[in-house]
N, C-alpha and C positions, 0 to 999 in steps of 0.2 A: 503494499499499500504506499509505503514511503517513497518508493520509486515512481508509482504511479501519480502519486500528489505532486512531486516534483516536476515531473513531465507536464503535468495539467497545469501547474503554475507558469512553467516556463514558457509553454505555448501560449497561454493567456496572455502573459505579459510581454513576450518578444513578438509575437505574430499577431497582436491586436484582434483577439476573438478568433471567431471562425473563420472570418474572411481570409486570411493569410495561409493559416494552417490547412484549410482544406483546398485552398485555390492553387498554390504554388505560383506559376506566372509564366509569362513567355514574351520575348519580343518577337516582332517578325522581320528577322535578319534576311536581307536579300543577299542572296549568296551566288556563286558564279553560274552563267548562263549554261543552259542544258541544251543539248539538241532536241530536234521536233520529237515530242512523243507521242506514243500509240495508245489507242483503247478499242477494245471491242466489248460491247454489250449485247448480250443475247436475252431476249425477254419472250417468254413464251404467255401468251395472254390466255391460253387454254388450262393453264396450271395455277389456279387461284391459291394465294397463300392467306396469312391473317387478314382478318378485317382490320380496319382502321376506325376508332370509334370518334363520331362527330362530336363528343366532348373532349378529344384531343387537346385543344387549346385553349385555356382560359387566362386569366389575369388575377395577381395576387397584389393586394394593397397593404402597406405597411406604413406606419407614420415614422419615416426616416429621412433624413436630409429636407425636411420641411416639404415633404412630399404631399401632404396634405394641407397642413396648417402654413399658409403662404404658399400654397400649390395648387392642388386640385379643389380643397375646398374655396369658396369665393370670396370670403372675407378679405378685405384689403387691409386692415389695420391690425398691427401687431400689438399685442397685450393689450386688447380691448377693455378687458374687465380690470385691469390693474392688479392681476394676481400672479404674474410671472416671476416675481421674487420670492414666492412661497417655497419653503422646503417641502420635497415629497414626504408623505407620511413615513414615520419610522425611521428617519435619517436626522443626521445633524451635520455641521460644517466644522471641520477642524484643519487649520492651515491650509485652507482653500481647497481641501478634499471634501468630498460627501461620503460619508461613512454610515453605516447602521447605528442605530441609538443601543441597540443591544447585539451582539454576535450571537446567532444561533445556527443549529447544525445546517450543513450543507445537504440536500436532497441526497445528491450523488456520492457523497463522501461521508455521511453521517457515521459516526457521530462527531466527526471533524466539523470544524466550521471554516468558511473561506475569509480569507483576507481582502476581499473585494473592497474596492474604493473607486471613486472616479471623480475628475476634477469638476469643482463647481464652478460655472463659466461666469456667472453674473457677477458683476460689480457695481450695478446700481440698482437701488430700490424699484425703479421703473423702467425696465427695459424698453428700447424703442421710443422712449418719450425724454424731451429735452425742452429747456427754456431758450426763447431767442429774445433778447430784452437790450433795450437802449441803456446808455449811460444813466438816466436819469430814473429808470424803472427800479422799484424794489418790489420783486415777486419771488416769494419762496414756495417751494412744493414740500409736500408732507405725504406719505401713504397713511391711512388712518382706517379704523375699523368701528368708528365712532358711528351710530344710527346708520349701519349698512343697508345698502338696497335689499339684500337679502341674505340668510345666513348661509347659503351654498358658497356664495362668493363675496365675503365680507369686506375685502379691500375696496377703498375708492381714494381718488386723487383729491386733496385738500390744496388749494391755491390761495395763498394768502397775499393780498395785493395791497401793499402800504403805499406806493407811489406809482405813477403812471409816466412813461416818457412821452410827452404829447407829440413830438415830432419824429420818435423813433418806434422800436418794437416793443410790443407788451403780449408776447406770444408764447404759447405751449404748442409743441409740435410733436406730431407722430411722424416717424419715417417710413411706416409701412413694412413690408418685408422686402428691405434693401430696395426701396422706392415703390412708389404706387404708379401703375400704368394708368394713364388718361386718355381717353379715345375722344378726339373732337366730336361734338355733338351727340355722343351717347349720355344715357342717363345713369346717375349714380345714386342710390339711397342712402342717405345719412340719418343717423339716430343717434341720440346719447339721452343720458339722464343727468340732471344737474338739480342741485339745491343750493341756496344762497343763505349769508346771515342777513341782518337787516341794514347793513352798511352798503351792501352790493345793490346799486339802483340803476347800472347802466346797461348798455345793450351788449351782447357777443356777438361776434363775427366769426363764423366758421369757413375757411376756404382751402381750396386746393391751390397750391403754389408750386412753381417751378423751383429747382435748387437755388437760382438768384433772386426769387422773390416775386416773380411775375405771377399776379394773379390769374389762374386759369379758370376759376368757378368760385362763387361765395353766396353764403347766404347770412343774411344779417337777421339776428333774434333780438327784438327792440326790447324786449321785457322780461329777462330772464331773472326771475326772483321767487322767493318761496322757502319756508323753513323745510318743507316736505318734499321729497323726491317726484320729480316731473319728468316725463319723456318728451322729448322735442325731435321732431322729424322734418326733413326737408329733402328735396330732390336736387342734384347737383348736375349742371351741364357745361363741361369743360369747353373751352374755345379752342384748345390747342392740345394735339396729341403731345404726350410726354411720358417718357420711360421711367424718369427718377421723381417724379412729383412726391409733394408731402401735404398731410393734412395739418392745418394750422388754426388754433383758437386764439383769437384777438381779443384781449379783455378791455371793456369800456367803462370799468368803474373801479374805485378802490373798495376793498372789503373782502370777504372770504366767499369762494364758490368751490363747491364738490361736485366733481364729475366721477360719472362710471358709466361702464358698457357703452364705449365709443363705437360705432359700426359705421363701415362704408362699405356697399355692397353694389356691384353693377347690377343693373336691371336685367340685362342680357347675360343670363346663365344658360348652362344646358338645359334644353327643354323649358327654359324660361321659369325654373323654379325657384320660389324665395327660399333663402337660405340653401341655394343651390351650388351647381359645381362651374368652376372656371370652364369657360366655353370650349377653348382651343385644346385643353389638356383632355378634357372629357371626350372630344372629338377623337383624339388619338386612340382612347379606348374603344370608343364606338366602331373605329374603322378596323379595329382587330377582329371583330365579330366574335367577341368571348363567349364561351358556353356556360362560363360560371364566373364569378369573382369571390375570391378568397379574402376575408376580412376578419379582425383587424391585425393579426400578425400570424407569425413572425414574433420575435423577441418582444415586440410591443406588448402583445397579450400577456406574456409572462411576468413583466414588470422588473425593475430593479430589486425590489424584494416583494413578499407576498401583500404587503399593506398598500403597494403602490400598483398593483396588477389591474389591468383594463377590467371596467364592469359595466355593462350594458344599461344597467339601470341608471347609472349617473348621466348616460348621454341622451337621454329622453326629456321631453318638456321643453319649456321655454328655455332659449338658448343662454338668457342671462342667468340661469339658475343652474347651469351645467358647471360643476366645479373643476373639469378638466383632468386631464390624465398626464403625468410626467412620464415623457418618452425615455425609454432605456437609453436613446441616442442624443440625451443632454439638453432637453427643452421640454416646455409645456404645449401640450395640445389642448385647445378649448374644449374638444370633443363637438364642436359645431357639425362636423360630420360624423353623425352619432349611429347609433344602431338603426333608428327608422331611416335615417337619410341614406344609409348603406343599402336596405332593403329597397327603398324605393330607386336608388341608382341602378341597382341590378335589374329591376322592371323596366326602367328606361332604357337599359342597353338590351333588353330581350336576353338575360343570362340568368342562369339559375344561381343561387346564393349558397356559399359556402361558408357557414360561420365557424370561426375558431374560439373556443372558449378555455379560460384557464382552469387546469387541472387541480388547482391547489398548490402550484409549485412555481416558484419565481425561477427566472432565467439563471440556469447552471453556470453561465459564463459571468454572472454577476454574484448576487449574494447566495442564491440557490436555496433561500428559505421556503419553507413548505407548511402547509396545513397537515397535521398527522392524520394517519387513515381513520382513525376513531372519531375523527371531527367532520367527515366529508359530506355528511348529509345537507348541510345547508348550502354546499357548493353543487352538489346535486339537484337540490330544488331549485337553484338559480338558474342552472341550464335548461331545466324543463320549463321555466317561466318564460324564458328567452324564446324557447321554441313555440310556445303557447302564443306569445306576442305576434310571431311571424304568421303562423299557420292555424291557430287555434280558432275555434269557432267564436261568433260574434257574442255568444252568451256567457263564455269562458272570462275569468278574472282579466287575464292579460288581453283576451281578445277584444274586451270591452275598451281597454285602453288604447289599442291599435284604432279601433274605430273613433274614439275620442280624437285621436290624432290624424282623423281624416281619411282613414284608409279601411274602410269594412271588409274588402276582399283579401283573402290570405296572400301574403308575399309569396315569390317563387323559391322558398327555402327548400333545397332538396339534400344537402350535405351538412354533416356537423362533424369537426374535427376535435377531437379530445386532447387538447394541449398542443404544445408545439416543441419539437426537438427535444422531448423527454424520451428516454429509452431505459433499456434494462428491465429485469423482473419486477423492481420496486414499483418503476411506472405500471408495467404491465398489470398489476395486482391491481392497481386503482383504476386503471382502464376498464378491466372488467367490471367494476363497480358501475361506472358510468354507461358502459355499454348496455349492461342488462336492464338499467333503469330507463334509458333513452328507447331501446328497442320494445320494452313492454308497452309503452304508451305511445310510441310513433314508429311503428315497425317499417313503415314505408321509406324512412329516412336512410342514406347511405352513410355510414359512419366512418371515420378516418382514424387510422392509428398511426401516432407519431413513430419515427425510427431513429431520431435524433438526427446527426449530421452524417451523410455519407450513404452507403448502400442499405438495403435492407438488413436491418440488424437481427441475426437468429435468435441472439439470446432474448430478445425483446419479444418476437414473434412467437417463440416456441411457449412463452409463458402467458400467452393470450388464448382464452377459451374460443374465441370467435372474431374474426378480422374480415370486414368488408373491403377495404382499401387500404393499404400500406402506404405512407408518405415518405418518400425517399427524397433528400435534399442533396443537390449534385452541384457544387461548386467546383470547377475544374479549371486547370491550366489549360492554355492553348496548346493544341497538338494532342491533348488528352484524348478528345473524342477519335482523332484520326487514329490513334493507336489502340483505340478500345472502341471500335465500331460495332464489334461483337459483343458489348457489353450486356446488353440484355438477352442476347441469344443464350448467354450461359445460364440465365436464372432458371432454377427448379421451380416449375409451374405448381400452384397450390389452388386452394379453393377461395382465393384472395386476388385481388386486382392491384396495379400499382398506380399511384399518383405521384408525379415527380412535381411536389409542391414548390419548390425552388430550384431551378437551374441557372447557370450562366457560365460562360467562360468569362472569367472576371479579374484575370492578373496577366502580366505580360503583354496586354494589349491596349496600352494607352487608356484612355477614358472610356473605351469602346470602340476599336477601329475594324477595318475589312477582315483583318484576321480573327477577331474575335466572332465576327458574322459568319466567317467560313466554317469555324469550329461548332458554332451554335447550329448551323445548318445540317451539319454532319450528325449532331447529337439528336436533333428532331427527327432525321432520317432514320437513325437507329431506333427510336420510339417506334415510329411508323411501322417499320417493318417487323416489329414485336406487338402489334397492335392487339394481339390475343392477351398481353399481359398489362401493357401500358396504356391505361383508357384515359389518363388526363394529365395535364402538365400546364405548369405557370412560371415565366422568367421572374426572377428577382433580383435586387429591388425593381421597382417600377418606375418611380419617379427621383429626380435628383434637383433641388434649387442649387444652381451653379455657385452659388455664395455660401453653401454651408456643405460640404461634402462628408458623408460618414461612410461611405461605401466606394471602392475603387471605381467600380462600373455600375451604371444603371441605364434603363432601357430608354427613358425619355428625360431630357434635360431642359431646363427652362430658367428664366429670371421673372423679374416683375411682369414683363410683357411679352417677351418672345420666348418660343420654344422649338425644340427640333426632336426628332426621333433618331437615335442611333442607327448606324446600319443594319445591327441586329434586329431592330423593330421592324424594319421592312423585310428582312429575312423571315421571320416570323409570320408577318402579314402574307407574303407569298405562300408560305407553307400551308397556311390554312385557307388562304383563297382557293389554292389548288391542291386541296387534300381528296385524294382518292379514297373510295369506299372499302377498297380491297386491294392488298398486294398482289401481285403477279410475279410469277418465277422470273428472277433477273441474276445473271451472272455476269460480272465484269473481270475481263481478262486484260493484264497490263503488260505488254512483252516489254523487257528492259531494253533501255536504250543501248544502240550499238556501242557507243562510247562515251560511258559516263564522264563529264566533266568534273573537275574537284569542286566539291560542295562546301568544303569549309576553308575557303582563302580568307587570309586576315592576319592580324597580329597576335602576340602571345602576351601574357601578363601573369602577375601573381595576385592573390586575394586572399581574405579571411571573413569570416563572419563571427562575430562575438569570440575572436579567438586572438591568441598572439602567437605568430608563428615565424621561424626563420628560413629564408629559401637559399640555397648556393648551388655552385656547379650547374648551372642552366645551360644546356647544349642543344642546338637544332641540327639535325643530321638528314640529309636526303641522298639517295645513291651512294652511299658510303662517304659523302664529301660533307665536313662540318661547314653549317651556312651562318652559324652564332655560336660563341661561347662567352659566357659572363666573366667580367672582373670588375667586381664592385669596389675593389679598392681603388684601381687606376682609371676607371670608366663609370662612375656612379651617375655620370649625366645621361647615359643612355636610357635610363629608367625614369618614367615620369608619374610621380605620386597624383593619382587623382583623388584619393579619398584615404584618411587614415594618417597615422604618424609613423614613417619609414625611416629607418636609419641604417648604416652600414656598421655591421658588428661582427668582427673575427671572420672576416671575407664572405659574410652572408648579408643579406638583405632583410632586415628584421621588421615587424610590424607590431607595433607595440601599445596601438590604442584599442579600446573596447568598443564595438558598434558593429552594425551591418554594412556589408558590402565596402571593406576596406580595400582599395585596389591601386595596383601600381603597373602599369604598361611598358613595354618595350617600345620606345619611340621610333616612328620612321621605317620600320620593317614589318614586312608581310610575308606570308608563307602558304603554300597550298597543300601538298602532301609531304608528309616528313614526319621523323620521329623526335620527340622532345623528350629530353632526359634532364632531372634535376633531384637534389636532395632537399628533404623538408624536415622540419623539428619543430614539433608543438610545445611552446613553453608557458602556455596557460589558457584559460577561457573554456568554451563550450563545445565547439566542433572541433575542427582540426585542418585540412588543406583543400586550398582551392586553386585550381590553375585553368586560367582562362585562354582560349583559342578563338580562332575566327573573330577575333576583335575588331568591331566596327565603331568608329567614333567616339571612342574611350570607353563609354557605359555599355553599348551594346556587343553583345558578344555570347559565345557559348562557352561553357565550362564543366570542367571535371571537379567534382566536389566529393572528396574522401573524408569521411568522417562527418557526412550531414546527419541531420535530424538528431541532435543530441550525441555525434560521436558514434553513431549506431551503423550507418549505411554509407554506401556510394553510389553516385549517381550522374548522369549528364544533365546539366541545366542550360536554359537558355535565359538570357536578360535582356529586359528591354530599356530599363532606367536603373536609378541607385537602389529601388527596392522592390523590384517586380521581377520575380525569379519562377521559372517554371521547369518542372521535371519532364524531360524529353525521353524517359525510360522508366519502368517501375525502379524503386529503391532496391538496390543490392544489399543484403546484409553484409557487414565486415565479419571476417574470420573472429576479430577480436577488436575491441575498441583500440584507436590510436593513442600510445602511451605518450605522457608529457616526458621531455626530455631526451627522446630517442630520436636519431636520424633515420630516415627512411629513405629508399630509392624509389622514385617514381618514373614510369615510362609510359609516355602516352603515343601511340602510332596512330597518325592522322591519314587516312586513306582517301579515296576519291568521294565514298559514300559511307565510310564505315571508321568508327572510333576505338582503338583497343587500349584498354587502361591496366597497367600492370604496378603492382606494390611488392617492392623486395624481389622482383623476378617473378611474381605469381600473377595470373591473369585475374583481374577483378571483375571485369565485365566486357561485352561487347555492345558497341551502339551501332544500329543502323538507322538513316533517314527513313521517316515512317512514310507510308503511301500517302499521297494527297489527292487521290482522284477517286470519287466514289460515286455510285449511281444506285436507285432504286426504281421501281415502276409499280404502278397500280392502276385500277381501272374506275372510272367515274360511272357508276351504274346508271345515272339519270341521263347523261349524254352518250354513254358509250366509249367516251375517250380514254386513250391510253396516256397516262400522266406519267412523263419521265422526269425524275428530279436528277441534277448533275452538280457535284461540286468539284471545282478545280482549285485546288489550294496552292498549286505549284506557281511559279513565275513563268512557265512557258504554256502554250496552248497545247491542246490534246487533240490531233486528228482522230476522230470517233467515229467508227462504225457501229451502226444500232442495226441488228437482225430482230425483225418482229416474226414471231410465228403466233399461232392460233387465232390469227385473222383473216378473213377471206379477202378483203381488200381496204385500202387507206385512202384518205383523200391526199391529194398531190401537196396541199400546203397545210402547215401546221402553225399553231401559235407559239412563239417563243417568247417567254418573259426571262430577262436577264438582269442581275445585279451584280455590278463588278467595279473593279478600281484597277489602277494600273500599279499600285503598291500596297502591301500590306497594313502600313501605317495609316492609311488614307482613314478620314473621319469626317462625318457631318458637324457642323457647329452652329452656334446661333447666327453668325453672319452669313453662312451657308448651310441653311437647313435641310436642303434637298439636294445637295451636290451629288449625293449618291443614292439613288433610288431605282427602283425595278424599270426596266424599259421593255415595252412590247413590240414585237416585229412579228412579221409573217415570214416563215422559212418555207421555201418551195423546193420542189423535186423530192417529195417525200414519197418513198416507196416501202415495201415490206423489208427491204434492206438498203440503207442509205447511209451517206456519211455526212457529217458535219464537224465543224470545229468549236471547242470548247474553249472560251477564251480564259487567259490566266486570272487567277483571283477572283473567280466568279461563282455564283450560285446561279443555276439555269434551271428552268422548268419548261418542258416541251409537252404540248397538248396535241396527239396525233389523234385524227379523228378514224375510227373504226366503222367505214361505211355500211359495213354488214352488220351492225350491231342491232337495229331494230328488227330487222329480218330474223336473227338468231333469237331475241329475246320473245319473238311471237310464236316460236316453233313449240 
């Protein structure tokens, strides 16, 4: 247990929760040009394979990176209720860290406790609000709970005005969520609550202003006064479009005024719903045609501790009475996008609802606190209430509440997930309790079992009495899907289906580039061809406000007024828009190139990760000739330190600093096929030796890592930048951990397309470049089309022969949809949101056997019309 606890804490601390330790990473290194490549695809449409579920593609929303608060949810005012400086329940702040008020056992480590803590980011009592005042103004702010608007949100802003600047500013300003987007001529609903003392007798002006103070729209309230709370409303119509506007309260009297629940909402929301969704972001989701929406998490539903876990009941009712939820990602959600709004949004999208509830356990990567097994009945009752609210009869207790909230008809709730990312026998025991209780009352619902992070967890599954669907989370490094195209082929089938609740190629791919999309497309193809097993999937995370990133790669990025879908967004849309109903037999043959060019051209280097290491006697040999030999005493200038503290010590180059990706490269020299020899000695730290090769532009590189994963394994890795690393092969276990203080001989043989690594003369591993061309095919039963999906992840085109069997005749023209970029690092952006999107063309010359060219770095879908389909269908 001590070793497990060390590894748990090490991974959590060094690799930032699940994101990196599951993801690994990769860069799209452009390596030497290849000769023209060939592919042959044999498709037999008369031999059907697994059906492909219409529910395969859904969406998953979690409150992360302000995806809802300041994103999908339409509210434009940040900290509208002045509640965001509150501490989450069950926590306190010590030396800038948020920690539990009491350390209690961790669900997965009990009876041990977690040493979890997180930075408390707030330095102001009123985040997003500030004063803009002139020299003669005397205005002070104070957060108060005196005479609250309501008990659920007790804070209000007290503004004490002792003096005004007649010619200057007397303003209280809200910045919105990194600015407020105003569109010229559109309408915005303003509302706020106010009360005053007897001294305040003047007007109050509320305006939208540009950053330089230009008034875009304003409303004068001539007589704001009264000791009791009063709601004020108006409609603002900006005269100018502005991406960075601010909301300004300008005071017209001395005295004291209290403000609470300040809201600014665009009238044009998705489906024009009040308290609705931001139109452009919601439309992205509608365009995906999702079969379902999973909500509210993710880690969000687990909470940083059990007291702070999301609770659906707190999200119902008037928005000003919702106390909010502190997101595990470090900010408050107002819960304006609550349970009712979520169910309504599912209905508006034409999607089923997949509701995730907290199973009495907080996030195991945070505090891991939990409700004991013998105290679960209130949690069971709570989830039954939630289901009743969604689909219960109008005569039921919570059905009546739904009716009172304006929706007599049941919502489209079809799935319920029991917890998030819990796993193991302890979780399975409480899963069984929830499963039995829910199925007894709602047998029609499909229940999801959490499997933790990674593949289906056998220890978890074997401890469950009955499973409808198992939720697998798959954060993978680039090229993982290329190397594991048969991942789901290997799964043992049971009486349960698979839901890949969270998946993404999320490291080594920048913020989400073409390389990520290629890998995501191959992963989806793997799910499709295993449609008998994998029935549902959803990419994660869904949204990111570019001003606050909590995750390396997200599907849709936005700021206050602009947005764009990453290339993977369009890859998923393509796959769903052209989803076949059933696979047909497909075989891909890739003849090897006649003369493969060297694939690992580039420089060499030395590196460490959380380790201190010395390197010496570096030698590069090709065809018996020495191309380079190190001399750190006389020629230290040959080596260029990129990161870390490198010093020459006893004829060796020593790295003495702790940290990730310490790197030094041999300047000005490149090699292609060669043998690299060197000696290495670990002097301290966690891992062992890293030897980069195929180095491009300093940080971009491939590398051999001996002593990876806490000095247990060896592997070839691909690096995109300072912290983005991907495993290019499965980790190979070291015969024994690298010893501190001992010199080792390392030999790396770099061939055209293979790398062999030796330690003290013994082979550690062989690495070969992965296959980068993939194809599947299926039939659309409504149209009869044969849908051929192709991914070319290589830098050269493939001349591809497609042979169709099992069809009587085909149309001479076919629709070709292509998503392509000229280089793997290509990305969409706020400035160029649709630079890389699918393009549809007509391909002619189609026959039962035809040839076409598949572009490099491309995802292609070819729809071939089987002109004999209708005749066959009526036989």
